[in-house]
matplotlib code that plots the C-alpha trace (Angstrom):
import matplotlib.pyplot as plt

x = [0.5, 2.9, 1.9, -1.6, -1.2, -4.8, -5.2, -2.4, -3.7, -6.7, -5.2, -2.8, -6.5, -7.4, -4.1, -4.6, -7.9, -7.2, -4.3, -6.4, -9.5, -6.3, -5.9, -9.8, -10.9, -7.5, -8.2, -11.6, -11.7, -8.3, -9.5, -12.9, -11.0, -8.2, -11.5, -13.3, -10.5, -9.7, -13.1, -13.4, -9.8, -7.6, -5.1, -2.2, -4.2, -5.1, -1.7, -0.6, -3.4, -1.9, 1.1, 0.3, -2.8, -0.4, 2.4, 0.0, -1.5, 1.9, 2.5, -1.0, -0.3, 2.9, 1.1, -1.3, 1.4, 3.6, 0.3, 0.1, 3.6, 3.1, -0.3, 2.0, 4.5, 1.7, 0.3, 3.7, 4.0, 6.9, 8.2, 8.8, 5.4, 3.4, 6.5, 6.0, 2.4, 2.6, 5.1, 2.7, -0.1, 1.8, 1.8, -2.0, -2.6, -0.8, -2.2, -5.7, -5.4, -4.6, -6.2, -9.5, -8.0, -8.3, -11.7, -13.1, -12.1, -14.2, -17.1, -16.7, -17.0, -13.6, -13.6, -10.3, -11.7, -12.1, -8.1, -7.1, -10.0, -8.0, -4.8, -5.8, -6.9, -3.9, -1.5, -2.7, -3.6, 0.1, 1.7, -0.5, 0.6, 4.0, 3.9, 4.7, 5.2, 2.3, 4.1, 5.5, 2.8, 1.6, 5.4, 5.1, 1.7, 2.0, 5.2, 2.7, 0.9, 4.1, 4.6, 1.0, 1.3, 5.2, 3.9, 1.2, 3.5, 5.1, 2.5, 1.3, 4.6, 3.5, 0.5, 2.4, 5.5, 2.9, 1.4, 4.2, 6.7, 5.7, 6.4, 9.5, 7.2, 6.2, 10.6, 10.4, 7.7, 8.8, 12.6, 11.1, 11.7, 13.3, 9.5, 9.3, 12.7, 11.8, 8.7, 10.6, 13.4, 10.9, 9.0, 11.5, 13.2, 9.1, 8.8, 12.3, 11.4, 7.8, 9.7, 12.1, 8.9, 8.3, 11.6, 11.1, 8.3, 10.0, 12.9, 11.2, 8.7, 12.2, 14.2, 16.4, 19.4, 19.1, 15.5, 16.0, 18.9, 16.6, 13.6, 15.9, 16.6, 13.0, 11.8, 14.7, 13.8, 10.3, 11.0, 13.5, 10.7, 7.7, 8.2, 9.8, 6.9, 3.8, 5.1, 5.6, 1.9, 0.7, 1.5, -0.2, -3.5, -3.6, -4.7, -3.1, -1.3, -1.8, 2.3, 2.8, 1.1, 3.5, 7.0, 5.1, 4.6, 8.1, 9.7, 7.5, 8.6, 12.0, 12.3, 10.5, 13.3, 16.5, 14.9, 16.7, 14.1, 12.5, 15.7, 15.9, 12.1, 12.5, 15.9, 14.8, 11.0, 11.4]
y = [-0.1, 2.4, 3.8, 5.0, 8.5, 9.4, 7.1, 8.3, 12.4, 11.2, 9.8, 12.8, 14.8, 13.0, 13.4, 17.1, 17.0, 15.0, 17.5, 21.0, 18.5, 17.9, 21.6, 22.3, 18.9, 19.8, 23.5, 22.7, 20.4, 21.6, 23.7, 21.4, 18.3, 20.7, 21.4, 18.5, 16.8, 19.6, 19.8, 16.0, 16.8, 15.4, 18.4, 16.5, 14.9, 18.2, 19.8, 17.0, 17.3, 20.6, 19.2, 16.4, 18.3, 20.6, 18.4, 16.2, 19.4, 20.7, 16.8, 16.4, 19.8, 19.0, 15.9, 18.2, 19.8, 17.3, 15.5, 18.9, 18.3, 14.6, 15.4, 17.6, 15.0, 12.4, 15.4, 15.4, 11.2, 11.2, 8.4, 9.4, 10.5, 6.8, 6.9, 10.3, 9.7, 6.9, 9.2, 11.8, 9.3, 7.5, 10.6, 11.3, 7.4, 9.2, 12.7, 11.1, 7.9, 9.0, 12.4, 9.8, 8.8, 11.6, 12.7, 9.2, 9.3, 12.5, 11.3, 13.6, 12.9, 11.9, 13.7, 13.0, 9.3, 11.1, 11.9, 8.4, 6.6, 9.2, 8.1, 4.3, 5.1, 6.7, 4.6, 1.4, 2.6, 4.2, 1.0, -0.7, 2.3, 1.6, -2.6, -3.7, -7.2, -7.6, -9.8, -6.2, -4.5, -6.6, -6.2, -2.6, -2.7, -4.2, -2.1, 0.9, -0.6, -0.6, 3.0, 4.2, 2.4, 3.3, 6.8, 6.5, 5.0, 8.0, 9.9, 8.1, 9.6, 12.8, 12.6, 10.3, 12.5, 15.6, 13.7, 12.6, 14.3, 18.2, 19.4, 19.6, 17.9, 14.8, 14.2, 14.4, 12.0, 9.7, 8.8, 6.5, 8.4, 6.4, 5.6, 9.6, 9.7, 7.1, 8.3, 11.4, 9.4, 6.6, 9.7, 10.5, 6.8, 5.6, 8.8, 7.5, 4.4, 5.6, 8.0, 4.5, 2.2, 4.7, 5.0, 1.6, 1.3, 4.1, 1.8, -1.6, -0.3, 0.9, -2.1, -0.8, -3.0, -0.7, -1.0, -4.1, -2.5, 0.9, -1.9, -3.8, 0.4, 1.1, -2.5, -2.2, 1.1, 0.6, -2.4, -0.5, 2.3, 0.1, -3.0, -1.2, 1.0, -1.8, -4.0, -1.5, -0.5, -3.7, -3.5, -0.3, -0.8, -5.0, -5.3, -6.0, -2.3, -0.3, 0.5, -3.2, -3.7, -1.1, -3.3, -6.8, -6.0, -5.0, -7.8, -10.4, -7.8, -8.2, -11.9, -11.1, -9.0, -11.2, -14.1, -14.4, -14.7, -11.8, -9.9, -11.3, -10.1, -6.7, -5.9, -8.1, -8.6, -11.6]
z = [0.0, -0.6, -3.1, -1.8, -1.1, -1.3, 1.8, 3.6, 2.7, 4.7, 7.2, 7.7, 8.2, 10.6, 12.7, 12.1, 13.7, 16.3, 17.4, 17.5, 19.1, 21.7, 22.2, 22.3, 25.0, 27.1, 27.3, 27.9, 30.5, 32.3, 34.8, 35.5, 36.2, 38.6, 40.9, 40.7, 42.2, 44.7, 45.9, 46.6, 48.7, 46.4, 45.8, 44.9, 41.9, 40.8, 41.0, 39.2, 36.3, 36.4, 35.4, 33.0, 31.1, 30.2, 28.5, 26.7, 25.2, 24.2, 22.8, 21.2, 19.4, 18.2, 17.0, 15.0, 13.4, 12.1, 10.5, 8.7, 7.3, 6.7, 4.6, 2.6, 2.1, 0.9, -1.5, -3.0, -3.2, -0.8, 0.8, 3.9, 4.8, 6.7, 8.7, 9.8, 10.2, 12.5, 14.4, 15.0, 15.6, 18.1, 20.2, 19.4, 21.0, 24.6, 24.5, 23.7, 26.1, 29.2, 30.2, 30.4, 33.5, 35.8, 33.9, 34.5, 38.6, 38.9, 37.1, 34.0, 30.3, 28.6, 25.1, 24.5, 23.6, 20.2, 20.1, 20.7, 18.3, 15.5, 16.5, 16.6, 13.3, 11.6, 13.6, 12.3, 8.7, 8.2, 9.4, 6.3, 4.3, 4.9, 4.5, 7.8, 8.2, 10.4, 12.7, 13.6, 13.8, 16.4, 18.1, 18.3, 19.1, 21.8, 23.2, 22.2, 25.4, 27.5, 26.6, 27.3, 30.9, 31.4, 30.9, 33.4, 36.0, 35.7, 36.5, 39.8, 41.3, 40.6, 43.3, 45.8, 46.2, 46.9, 49.6, 51.7, 53.6, 52.9, 56.4, 58.5, 61.4, 59.0, 58.3, 62.5, 63.3, 60.6, 59.7, 56.8, 53.9, 51.2, 49.3, 49.5, 47.8, 45.1, 43.9, 42.6, 41.5, 39.4, 37.9, 35.4, 35.3, 33.6, 31.4, 30.5, 29.7, 27.9, 25.5, 24.8, 24.5, 21.1, 20.0, 20.0, 18.0, 15.3, 15.1, 14.5, 11.9, 9.4, 10.0, 12.6, 13.6, 16.6, 17.8, 19.8, 22.5, 22.7, 23.5, 26.0, 27.5, 27.4, 29.2, 32.0, 32.8, 33.2, 35.2, 37.5, 38.0, 38.1, 40.1, 43.3, 43.6, 42.8, 45.0, 47.8, 47.0, 46.9, 50.9, 50.8, 49.7, 50.3, 46.5, 43.1, 42.2, 39.0, 39.2, 38.2, 34.6, 33.5, 34.3, 33.6, 30.5, 29.4, 31.2, 28.7, 25.8, 26.9, 26.8, 23.3, 22.5, 23.7, 21.0, 17.8, 16.3, 17.4, 16.1, 12.6, 12.4, 13.3, 11.3, 8.0, 8.4, 6.7]

ax = plt.figure().add_subplot(projection="3d")
ax.plot(x, y, z, "-o")
ax.set_aspect("equal")
plt.show()
């Protein structure tokens, strides 16, 4: 389907629409989600939304801008257009998915679902246009799940850090400040892991030999950032921790990436 420039242009247009919707929906719901959490006594969650919604808004808008360049590329029948369309779609998936979580948690509408849906259509469409091996599509889709989950693991520590040891008195009353320190250290570890998974996806669909080491890096960061918090949280809440899906999936992917057949699949796509 590499010569299907008309379909590619249409998908790129959807990416532009998704970028605009990302800007509108996040701006429209920003203060509502913040104030709803604050009114519920979840001040740390409201502060987290202040940060993360802004970051995702920037990413979503940037993805819309990339989509505009991709549209031009397809209209000019450029061979690179499908790949950068996949890049834009990968960003849109995250920008559309995560904002649904704090909104739904507050009982509010989740309009960014439309950004996520458009991003998903664009992502699969671009890979089909690029004639990416279906097994590689399956592998990168799974890596995409790890990408989103690892990003989420990087959001949660922002809230956890704010809700612990915020006054001098609490340090005196409780000397066990290790977990407070771990939260803030793990935050960027997880976001670097999420970025690593995104780069792995881009490298794998382009058959780059360095895709596997990037995937190993991403998995390792997700594992280091996720397991300690997840296991600790299990004992805190006495149930399965939502910190754990990201490192568990990353562990599975790490094993898969170390298999010779996987490495051959990525580099040759036979």
